N, C-alpha and C positions, 0 to 999 in steps of 0.2 A: 396271164396277169398274175402278180404277185400281191399279197396283202401285208401292209405294214401294220402291225397292231399298234393300238394306243392312239391317242390324240395327236394329229400333225400339228407341230408348233410352227407357225407361220410368222416368223421373226424378222421378215424383210421390212424395210421402212415403207411399206404400202405396195399393193394392197394389203389392208390389216384384217385381222379376225372380225368377222361379221357376227354381232351377238344373235343369239337364237331368236328373240322377239323381233329383231329386224328381219331376219330370214323369214319368220312366220308372216310377217306383213307383206313381204315381197311375194310370198307364195299364195296369197289370198287371189281369189278370182279377179282377172282383169275386168275393170269397169269401162263404162263408155266415157271417153275423154271429152265428149261434147254434152255429157249429161250433168244433172244437178249435184249428184254425189261427188263427181270429180271436181266440179267448180268449188265446192266446199273444202275439198282436199287441197286444190290449188291455193285458195286464199289463206289456208291454214299455214302451208310450208312456206309461201312467199312472205308472210308476216313473221313467223317464228324463226326463219334463217336469219334475219337481220340482226338481232343481238348477238349471235354467234360471231358476226364480222364486226360487231361494234359500230352499227350504223343505224340511222332511221331512215336512210334513202333505199332506193330500190335495189334488189338483188336479182339479177337476171339468171335464170337456170335452164342450161342447154342440155339435150341428150348427146353428150359428147364426153371425151377425155379432157384431162387439163390442157393438152395441146391445142384443142379447139377453143378453149377459153382464152389462151395466149392470143390466138388469132383474132378472136372477137375483139379483145381489148384494143389491139392495134387497128383493126379494120375500121371500128366505129369512131375512132379519135383521130385518125391521121389521113394524109393525103400522099399521092405518089411522089417520091422524091424527098419527102420530110426527113429530117435528121432526128435521130434519138441517141440518148447517151445511156450506155449500158454498162455493167460493171462485171468482170469475170471472177465469180466466186466458185465455179465448178462446172460440171457437165450440163446441168440444166440451164444455167445462165448462158452457156455457149449455144445450146439447142435454140433457145428463144431468140438469141441474136441472128442464127442462121435463118430462122423462120421469118424475122423481120426482113432481112435481105431478099428473101424469095418474094416477099410481097411489093418489093419496089421501095423499101424504106432504106434510107442510108443509116446504118447501125454503126456508131462510133463505140468501141469496145475498150474500155479501160482495163489495163492489165491487172490481173490478181495472181496470188500464189496458190490457190486451191487450198489454203490452210487457214485463211482469215476471212472476216466478214467484209462488207462493202466499206471502202475508205470514204467517209462522208467529206473529209477535207479535200480529197482529190476531186471529188464531184463538185464541190464549191468553188475549187480554183478554176476548174474547166468551164463552169457557167459563168464565173465572173469574166473570162476571156470572150465569152459569147455576147459581145454588146449588141448585136444586131438580132439577138433572140432567134437565131436559126434552129436551135435545139428546141424541138417542140414537146419531147417527153423524156423523163428519166425513168428507165425501167430496171428494177432490181429484183432479186429473189430474197425473200426473207428467211426461209430455211433451206439451205442448199443441201438436197438429199444425198448428192454424191459425196460430200465431205463431211457432214455432221456440223456445219457452220451456221449460226443464225446472226443475221445483221441487224443493226440498230435502225429501223425504219424511222423513228422519231428524229434521229441525228441526221438523216438524209433530208427529212422535211425541213429541218432547221437550215441545212446547207442551202436549200432552194430559196428559203426566205431571205438568209443573209446575203446571198448573191442577188437578191431582189430580181429572181427570174421567174417568167411567168410559165415555164415548162409544167406539163402534167406530170404527176407521180403515178406510176404503174408499179404495182408490187404483186409478184407471185407469192402466194400464201398456201400453195397446194399442199404442202406436207407440214404446215404449222397451224392452219386453221382448226380449232377444236383441240389443239395439242399444246400450243404455247400462246401466251397472253398476246392478243391482237386487236388493234383499236384503229379501224378504218377512219372514222370521223375525227377522233381526237388527234391522231397523227397526220391528218390532212392528206390522206391517200385519195387519188382521184379514181383509179380503178384497181380493185383487188381481184386477183384471180385464184380460184380454188377449185378442189376436185372432191369427188364422194368417197374415195377410197382410201383416205387417210384417217385424220381425226374424226371425220363424221361417221366412220364405221360401217360404210356401205360398200358393196362391190363396185367396181369401175363402172362408169356409164353416165355419171351426171358431172357437170362442170358449171362454174359460177362466175359471173362479174358483179361485183358490188360497185356502184356507180355514184359518183358525187355529181353535184349540179354543175360544177365546172366541166366535168367529162361529158355530161348530157348536152351542155351548150356547145362543146367542141364536136360532138357528133352530127349537129345540124349542118356543119360546113365541110365536115370530112369527105374526102372523095375517093377514098379506097374503095373498090367494088365490095359489096356485101349484100347478101340475100338471106342466107341461112342464119347469119350472125346478127343481123339488123335489130338493134336495140329498140328502135322506134315501134316496129311491128310487134315485137315481143311484149313491151310494156303496155301498148294498147291492149293486147289480148289479156295480159295479166290483170289488168283492172277489174276483169270479172272472174278471176281465178283460172282462166284458160290459157291456151298457147296457140300460137298461129299455125302450128303444124303438130303432128302427132308426138306427144312427149313420152318420156320413159315412165308410163302409168305406174307400173309396179314398184320401180325404184322410188317413185314419189311417195308411194305408200310406206315403204321402208324408211324414207327420209323423215316422215312425220314422227315415226317411233324413235328414230335416232335423236331427233331434236327433242322429243320429250325425255329421253334418257339423259341427255346432256343437262337439261333444264332441271331435272329431279336431283342429279348429283350437284349441279351448280358449277358453273364455269371455274370460279376460283378453286374449287376442290379438284376439278379436272386438271387445272394446270399444276397444282401442287403434286398430284399423283405423278404426272409426267416428270416433274422436276425432281421427285424423289427417286423415281426408277432411273433417270439419267445420272444422278449422283452415285447411287449404288453401282451402276455399271462402270462408270469411270473409276470408282475406288477399286473395283474388281480387276480391271484392265491395268491400273497403276501398279497393283499388287503382283500381277503377272509379269510386270517389267516391260510392258509394251507401250509403244507411243501412240497417243490418240492423233488422228489426222488433223483435227482443229488444234492450231497452235495456242491460241489465246483463250484463256479461261472465261474473259468477258463474252466470247463468241460461242461457248459450248451450246450445243442443241440439246433440248429436252425431249426431242422426237426420236433421235437415233444417235448411236456412236460409232463412227468409223475407226477402225483398229488398224494400225500399220503392223505387220509382221516383221520380224527380223530378215535382213538379206539372206537370199538363198532358200527361203521357204515360201511355198506357193499357197496363197490364200485360196485360190479355187480348189486346190487339193484338199485342204482343210475343210471347206464347205461341203464338198462332196462326201467326205468321211463322215461328217456330222449328219448329213442327210441320210446317208446309209445306215448308220449305227443308232441314230437318235430320232429319226423321222422329223428332223427340224430344218427348216429353210432359214438361211441367213442371206444377207444382200451381198452382191459381188461388187467389186470395184469397177468403176466406169471411166472410159476414156484412158487417160495417162495413168490411172490407178488401177487399171486392170490387173488382176492376180497379184496386186501389191497390198490391198486392204480388204478386209471383210466388213460388213455393215451390220450392227446389231439394232434392229427397230425396236423401240419401247414407246409405242403410240397406238392410240385408239382403245379398243376395249381389252384391258388387262388388269391384273393386280399383283401384288407383291410375290405371290408364290409363283406366277408365270415368269416374273423377272429372274428370280433365283433358279427355277428350272431351266431357263434359257442359258444362264451363265455356267450352270453345271454342265449343261451339254456342250458348251464351248470348251470348258476345262477338260472334259472327257476327251474331245476331239484332239486337243493339244497334246495330251498324253498319248494317245494312239498313234498320232503323226510324228511323235518325237521331236516336237518344237520346244526348244529350250524355253522354260518359264518358271516362275516361282509358285509352287502349289498353294492352294488356300485362298485363291482369289474370291470365291463364293463366301468364304467367311468375312472378308472385308466388306463385301456387299450386305451381308446380313448385319453387320454392325450399324451401316448407314440406315438400313430400313428399320432397324430396331431403335433408332434415335440415339445410337451410342457410338458415334463416329470416332475411331481411333486414328492413328497416325496415317494409315494406308488412305482412309477416306479424306483426311484433311489434306493429304498430298494431291489428291485428285481434283480438289476444288481450286 
């Protein structure tokens, strides 16, 4: 066993760094999940998670990964053979479509380029063709973690409304919740899917469904098999702060502290901090002379930046070099982007110094690997963080 001195920089786009107060709460003694102390905890987190989603409706919490919440959203609202419309923004949209097909759902997957957000006009056009309303749900990923692309959920909602289509709107907000402005109620979302290990600053192990009244009504006639994921049983138990089966007790203890931290900072300040980190990172990447995977500035993600290396250079070799030399983890390329891009996570519990430290580690790795770049990218980031954006920063916007 070898020891890597210093603090490990976990700069992947999730799981993210878990703050010490959250870790301390998770490390508290496990309490009786049928006792009064847990019921108080349950009522607290079930109430205080709602504003993070931007909803006054119920939020269901599962002891599961985000993949489980994907399945829960589909299983509770759809029936075998139902058709859903999905949009290819990257690897996670692709995985969600595969999951839908395994459940016996007919998933129609609109083609994307892995560099742009959801095309709301294409969705509207397809829904307008569906005069018989065979499409029962539209499923999109808000922040595509594989590409660093954020889609306009409000525009997709308008597409459904303008097509006068009754389909449900299901949104994966796993890597955007608590990092990027999100409004479940205001945007007319029916089911929002999320996970604990991103902007909520927890380890993996909790997932969420925020549920509209329309989605709850659909669940009463949905015929896909469900037991573990059943909203009805979960919400009935949640009324008293409890769960129908053993919950992730200690993670819920950590969630209560994480929600308190988000509330203390204030969600607008949280979003501004992520926006600032993303702008600084893009300014740095632009100064280096590299291309960002996200092609359109209006689609830039504030949770991560996916960076394309020049042809002939291995993103995985660069990541391995940085891990060995700097004790820092960066995200790998997924699917067709494997070894083509690396991903810098800037979400969760971080501050400006952690952003600049991350970028300095990347620049060091570029030098060691001999990858052609323009030195001084960290200075461009500092200009943004100091509020004195120069030409490099402006070019990245």
